[in-house]
C-alpha positions in Angstrom: 0.0 0.0 0.0 1.4 3.3 -1.0 0.8 6.4 1.1 1.3 9.8 -0.3 1.6 13.0 1.7 1.3 16.6 0.6 3.5 19.2 2.4 1.5 21.6 4.5 2.0 25.3 3.6 1.3 28.2 5.8 -1.1 30.7 4.2 -0.3 34.3 4.7 -2.9 37.0 4.0 -0.9 39.6 2.2 -3.8 42.0 2.1 -3.5 42.6 5.8 0.1 43.9 5.4 0.6 47.6 4.9 3.9 48.3 3.3 5.7 51.6 3.8 4.9 52.5 0.2 1.2 51.9 0.8 1.3 54.0 3.9 3.0 56.8 1.9 0.2 56.7 -0.7 -2.4 56.8 2.1 -0.9 59.9 3.7 0.1 61.7 0.5 -3.2 63.6 0.2 -2.9 64.9 3.8 0.7 65.9 3.2 -0.2 67.8 0.0 -3.1 69.6 1.8 -0.8 70.6 4.6 1.8 72.0 2.2 -0.9 74.0 0.3 -2.2 75.4 3.5 1.2 76.4 4.7 2.0 78.1 1.4 -1.1 80.2 1.4 -1.8 83.6 2.9 -4.7 84.3 5.2 -6.4 86.9 7.4 -8.8 85.8 10.2 -10.6 87.9 12.9 -10.3 86.2 16.3 -12.2 88.7 18.4 -13.7 92.2 18.3 -15.4 94.4 20.9 -16.6 98.0 21.3 -15.5 99.8 24.5 -16.9 103.0 25.9 -14.4 105.9 26.0 -15.6 109.3 27.0 -18.0 110.6 24.3 -17.4 107.7 21.8 -16.9 103.9 21.4 -13.5 102.5 20.4 -12.9 99.2 18.7 -10.5 96.6 19.9 -9.8 93.6 17.7 -7.3 90.7 17.3 -6.4 89.0 14.0 -4.6 86.0 12.7 -2.2 87.0 10.0 -0.3 84.6 7.7 1.9 85.5 4.8 2.9 83.0 2.1 6.5 82.7 1.0 5.6 84.6 -2.2 4.1 87.5 -0.3 7.0 87.7 2.2 9.5 87.7 -0.7 7.7 90.6 -2.4 7.6 92.5 0.9 11.3 92.0 1.4 11.9 93.3 -2.1 10.2 96.6 -1.3 6.6 96.0 -2.2 4.4 97.6 0.5 1.3 95.8 1.7 -1.8 98.0 2.3 -4.6 96.5 4.5 -8.0 98.0 4.8 -10.0 97.5 8.1 -13.7 98.1 7.5 -16.2 98.6 10.4 -20.0 99.0 10.2 -22.7 99.6 12.8 -26.4 99.1 11.8 -29.8 99.0 13.4 -31.5 95.7 12.2 -34.9 96.1 10.6 -37.2 93.1 10.2 -39.1 94.0 7.1 -36.7 96.4 5.4 -33.0 97.1 4.9 -30.9 97.6 8.1 -30.4 101.3 9.0 -26.7 102.2 8.6 -25.5 104.2 11.6 -21.8 104.4 11.0 -19.3 103.1 8.5 -15.5 103.6 9.1 -12.4 102.3 7.5 -8.7 102.4 8.5 -5.7 101.8 6.2 -2.7 100.0 7.6 0.5 99.8 5.5 3.4 97.4 6.1 6.6 97.9 4.3 10.3 97.0 4.4 13.2 99.6 4.4 16.2 97.9 3.0 18.8 100.4 4.2 17.8 100.3 7.8 16.7 96.6 7.5 13.5 97.5 9.4 9.8 96.7 8.8 7.7 99.8 9.0 4.0 99.7 10.0 1.9 102.9 9.4 -1.5 103.2 11.0 -3.4 106.4 11.5 -0.4 108.5 10.5 1.6 106.8 13.2 4.7 104.8 12.1 6.4 102.0 14.1 9.6 100.3 13.2 10.4 96.6 13.9 13.6 94.6 13.4 11.7 91.4 12.4 8.7 90.5 10.3 7.2 88.5 13.1 7.2 91.5 15.4 5.6 93.6 12.7 2.9 91.0 12.1 2.1 90.8 15.8 1.5 94.5 15.8 -0.6 94.3 12.6 -2.7 91.6 14.3 -3.5 93.8 17.3 -5.9 96.7 16.9 -6.6 98.9 19.9 -8.5 102.1 20.7 -9.8 102.8 17.2 -12.5 105.5 17.6 -15.4 104.3 15.4 -18.6 105.9 16.6 -19.8 108.9 18.6 -22.3 108.3 21.4 -24.5 111.1 20.0 -25.4 108.8 17.1 -26.9 106.1 19.3 -30.2 105.8 21.0 -30.7 104.3 24.5 -32.5 100.9 24.4 -31.9 100.4 20.6 -30.3 97.1 19.4 -27.3 97.4 17.1 -25.4 94.9 15.0 -21.6 95.4 14.3 -19.6 94.1 11.5 -15.8 94.0 10.9 -13.6 92.9 8.0 -9.9 93.2 7.1 -8.5 92.7 3.6 -5.4 93.3 1.5 -6.1 96.3 -0.8 -4.8 94.9 -4.1 -5.4 98.2 -5.8 -2.5 99.7 -3.9 0.0 97.1 -5.2 2.3 98.1 -8.1 0.4 98.0 -11.4 2.4 95.1 -12.9 1.9 93.0 -9.8 -1.9 93.7 -9.8 -2.2 91.6 -13.0 -0.1 88.7 -11.7 -2.0 88.3 -8.4 -5.5 87.9 -10.0 -6.8 84.6 -8.8 -3.7 83.9 -6.7 -4.4 82.3 -3.3 -1.2 83.8 -2.0 -2.5 87.3 -2.6 -6.2 86.8 -2.0 -6.1 88.0 1.6 -9.6 88.8 3.0 -11.1 87.8 6.3 -14.5 86.6 7.0 -17.1 89.3 8.0 -17.1 89.2 11.7 -20.5 90.1 13.2 -21.7 90.6 16.7 -24.3 92.4 18.8 -22.5 94.8 21.1 -23.8 95.8 24.5 -23.6 99.6 24.2 -24.2 101.2 27.6 -25.3 104.9 27.1 
């Protein structure tokens, strides 16, 4: 009688193994998204409030400011960046357009002076100098005591809605650059419209 035997082979489920290459392919979209985000510019309003000051209300606000490498390179080559801060106060109306009480704007310009190697920030005809871009950006991101509305324009007991936005004024860029930045994420710097209902004690 002849007995035959078949060698026993271990079965390995190759589908359960994740190779380094597969892991790279899985994480590649996330890496690309992070790189795109890091390379873009952005403006974001973190907080805003109206504070009573003598016969008026002043605005305090904090921003997040991020420059892409392209924007930083242009700034360091002498291209000034002009930002426009826009504030509006309205009385809401249910069946009609809101009543506009006050609209104000402030221009803030950031530039680089090559000879002194300083970053210059101009706001309300007041100039400040900084030795690093990070310091200049921190000051740009901090707005304090901007007088936006006189108390005489307000009525006691009335409800008001406030709105704030900050954006790069592309019309102030050099003419040749204005054409190049159209549709560019690096130069499309505009914040969301920050809205709140301030408690205005009169």
